[in-house]
C-alpha positions in Angstrom: 18.0 57.1 -67.8 16.2 59.2 -70.5 16.1 59.1 -74.4 19.4 61.4 -74.5 22.8 61.6 -72.7 23.2 64.2 -70.4 26.9 64.1 -69.8 29.1 62.3 -71.7 32.0 61.7 -68.4 31.9 60.9 -64.6 31.6 62.8 -62.2 34.8 63.4 -60.6 35.2 64.6 -56.8 38.0 64.5 -54.8 36.4 63.6 -51.2 36.2 61.3 -48.4 33.6 58.2 -49.3 30.5 60.1 -48.3 28.7 57.9 -46.2 31.9 57.8 -43.9 31.0 61.1 -43.3 27.5 61.3 -42.9 28.1 58.4 -40.5 30.6 60.2 -38.0 28.2 63.1 -38.6 25.1 61.0 -37.8 26.5 59.4 -34.8 27.8 62.6 -33.4 24.2 64.1 -32.9 22.5 60.6 -33.0 24.5 58.4 -30.7 21.5 55.8 -29.9 21.8 54.7 -33.8 24.3 52.5 -32.3 21.8 50.5 -30.6 20.3 49.3 -33.9 23.5 47.6 -35.2 23.7 43.8 -35.3 22.3 40.8 -36.4 19.3 40.1 -37.4 18.0 36.2 -35.9 15.3 35.9 -38.2 17.0 35.7 -41.4 18.3 32.2 -41.2 14.5 30.8 -41.2 13.3 33.2 -44.4 16.4 32.0 -46.1 15.2 28.3 -44.9 11.7 28.9 -45.6 12.5 29.9 -49.2 14.5 28.1 -50.3 12.3 25.1 -49.1 9.7 27.2 -52.0 12.0 27.2 -54.5 13.4 23.0 -54.4 9.0 22.4 -53.5 8.8 24.9 -56.7 11.7 22.9 -58.8 9.6 19.6 -57.6 6.3 20.8 -59.1 7.5 22.0 -62.8 9.3 19.1 -63.6 6.6 17.8 -65.9 5.3 21.2 -66.7 5.2 22.7 -70.2 8.6 24.8 -71.5 5.8 27.8 -72.2 4.7 27.7 -68.5 8.3 27.3 -66.7 9.4 30.0 -69.0 6.8 32.3 -67.6 7.0 30.3 -63.8 10.9 31.2 -64.1 10.5 35.2 -64.9 7.4 35.7 -62.4 8.0 33.5 -59.5 11.2 32.3 -60.0 12.7 35.2 -60.8 11.1 37.1 -58.0 12.1 34.7 -55.8 15.6 34.4 -56.5 16.0 37.9 -56.8 15.2 38.2 -53.3 17.8 35.3 -52.2 20.4 37.6 -54.1 19.2 40.2 -51.4 20.0 37.8 -49.2 23.2 36.7 -49.7 23.4 40.9 -49.2 22.5 40.9 -45.8 24.1 37.6 -45.0 27.6 39.0 -46.8 27.6 42.1 -44.1 27.3 38.6 -41.2 24.0 40.5 -40.3 22.2 36.9 -40.2 24.9 35.6 -37.0 26.6 38.5 -36.5 30.3 39.0 -36.8 31.5 36.6 -34.4 29.8 33.6 -36.4 31.7 34.0 -39.8 31.5 29.9 -40.7 28.2 30.5 -40.2 26.6 33.5 -42.0 28.8 31.7 -44.9 27.3 28.1 -44.6 24.2 29.9 -44.9 25.1 31.9 -47.8 25.8 28.6 -49.8 22.7 27.8 -48.9 20.5 31.6 -50.0 22.3 30.5 -53.8 20.9 27.1 -54.0 18.0 27.7 -56.2 19.7 30.3 -57.9 21.7 27.4 -60.0 24.7 29.5 -60.2 27.5 30.0 -57.1 27.9 34.2 -56.4 27.2 33.7 -53.2 31.2 34.5 -52.2 32.3 36.3 -54.9 30.0 38.6 -54.6 30.9 39.1 -50.6 34.9 39.7 -52.2 33.5 42.6 -54.3 30.8 44.1 -52.7 32.5 45.1 -49.3 34.7 47.1 -51.5 31.8 48.9 -53.2 30.8 49.9 -49.5 34.6 51.2 -48.3 35.6 52.5 -52.1 32.2 53.9 -53.4 32.8 55.9 -56.4 36.3 54.8 -56.8 36.7 53.7 -60.9 39.0 51.2 -60.2 37.7 49.4 -57.1 34.1 50.0 -57.0 33.4 47.2 -59.9 29.3 48.5 -58.9 30.4 51.5 -61.8 29.6 51.1 -65.1 32.8 51.1 -67.3 33.2 53.9 -69.8 32.4 51.6 -72.5 29.4 51.1 -70.9 28.6 54.7 -70.6 29.3 56.0 -74.2 28.1 52.9 -75.8 24.4 52.4 -73.9 23.2 55.9 -74.7 19.8 55.5 -76.5 16.8 54.0 -75.1 17.5 51.1 -77.3 20.2 50.4 -76.3 19.4 50.6 -72.8 16.6 48.5 -73.0 19.2 45.8 -73.8 21.1 47.6 -71.1 18.3 46.7 -68.6 18.6 43.2 -70.7 21.6 42.1 -69.8 22.3 43.3 -66.5 23.3 39.9 -64.4 26.1 39.6 -67.0 27.6 43.1 -66.8 27.8 42.9 -63.0 29.3 39.2 -63.7 32.0 40.1 -66.2 32.8 43.6 -65.2 35.2 42.6 -61.9 36.8 40.6 -64.1 38.2 43.4 -66.7 38.1 46.3 -63.7 39.3 44.6 -60.9 40.3 41.1 -61.1 41.3 38.8 -58.3 42.2 35.2 -58.0 39.9 32.4 -57.0 39.7 31.5 -53.5 38.9 28.8 -51.0 35.9 29.5 -50.2 34.7 30.6 -53.9 36.0 27.0 -55.2 33.2 25.5 -51.9 30.6 28.1 -53.6 30.9 26.5 -57.0 31.1 22.8 -56.0 28.4 22.7 -53.3 26.4 24.6 -56.5 27.1 22.2 -59.0 26.4 19.3 -57.4 23.2 20.5 -56.2 22.4 21.5 -59.9 23.6 17.4 -61.1 21.3 16.2 -58.0 17.8 18.1 -59.5 18.9 17.3 -63.1 19.5 13.7 -62.4 16.2 13.4 -60.1 13.7 16.0 -62.4 15.4 16.6 -65.0 16.6 20.0 -67.3 13.3 21.8 -66.8 14.3 22.7 -62.8 17.4 23.4 -64.0 16.4 26.2 -66.4 13.8 27.2 -64.0 16.5 28.2 -61.6 19.4 29.4 -64.2 16.5 31.5 -66.4 14.8 32.7 -63.4 18.3 34.4 -61.8 18.7 35.8 -64.9 15.4 37.8 -65.9 15.0 38.4 -61.8 17.7 40.3 -61.9 17.6 41.8 -65.4 14.6 43.2 -67.0 12.5 43.0 -63.9 10.3 45.3 -61.7 12.6 44.0 -58.9 15.9 45.2 -60.5 15.0 48.8 -60.8 17.3 49.2 -57.5 20.8 48.3 -59.5 19.7 51.7 -61.3 18.2 53.7 -58.5 20.5 53.2 -55.7 23.6 55.1 -57.3 22.0 56.8 -60.3 23.1 60.3 -59.8 19.4 62.5 -60.2 21.2 65.2 -58.8 24.5 66.7 -58.7 26.4 65.7 -55.7 24.3 63.2 -54.6 25.4 59.8 -55.1 23.4 57.6 -53.3 19.0 57.1 -53.2 16.3 55.7 -50.8 13.4 54.1 -52.6 10.7 53.7 -49.3 7.9 52.0 -51.3 6.0 48.1 -51.1 9.1 46.0 -53.5 11.3 46.3 -49.5 9.2 43.9 -48.3 10.8 41.0 -50.8 14.2 42.9 -51.0 15.4 42.8 -47.6 14.8 46.9 -47.5 17.3 47.2 -49.7 15.3 50.1 -50.6 16.5 51.9 -47.5 19.9 52.6 -49.4 21.5 55.9 -48.2 20.8 54.6 -45.0 22.1 50.9 -45.3 25.7 52.9 -46.8 25.8 55.3 -43.8 25.2 51.7 -41.9 26.1 48.5 -43.6 26.0 46.6 -40.4 22.3 47.3 -39.4 20.2 45.0 -41.0 17.4 45.4 -43.7 14.7 45.2 -40.9 15.9 47.7 -38.8 16.6 50.5 -41.1 14.3 52.2 -41.1 14.6 52.9 -38.0 17.4 55.4 -38.6 15.3 57.7 -40.3 12.9 58.2 -37.6 
């Protein structure tokens, strides 16, 4: 992320997906780690509380000035909506209700999606699980920037723009790298989200709708919480593809900072990932 480009191509390796190997080795040495797997019952309550808080915020800012709405969309809405995207990340692994209740996880994903203003819960799951299974595969892992992105965003100013537009790249990249047909669950997600947005607009006007959508775009763009997008898999050390962050922002992001631990054990909820290393 510095002012100069350190290399002009991907780092090509031909070994097994690294975390699959690590998982086998860790479980062979520490089989008790399996006890940490399972769902986190508190997730549904946290999601419900945060969604209700955001809906209350939509009501409270309906008559605020545009300056106030923009500031709140970045500082408050952006932070909360980014946190909700990581709740959706947890839900995509069925960690809210467990693998035995896929429908309950999907419904909670729809609910967590509401304050974001744009439908993404089902589409995220569709691609994210492949990120785990095929991490580093330039044809299957759409979290990896394309060669065009790597060649164009090579200077400080262009990297600033890249961070600013990060949510757009995450949205558009899969359509070019690995397009998939729209599913029925995605259509349901879209219908629910559009209906919610229309209701908010009809009851409280355009400012709350702007607060939702702008908060999501700004909160997943040039925002302090978005640092994890870069830190998770930016290769700072040759041969090391995943990195963890153990600072206080994990309290707002369902411990997504414990990213090495998450990739090693994607079915351990964020609330227990810290125990993997203890």
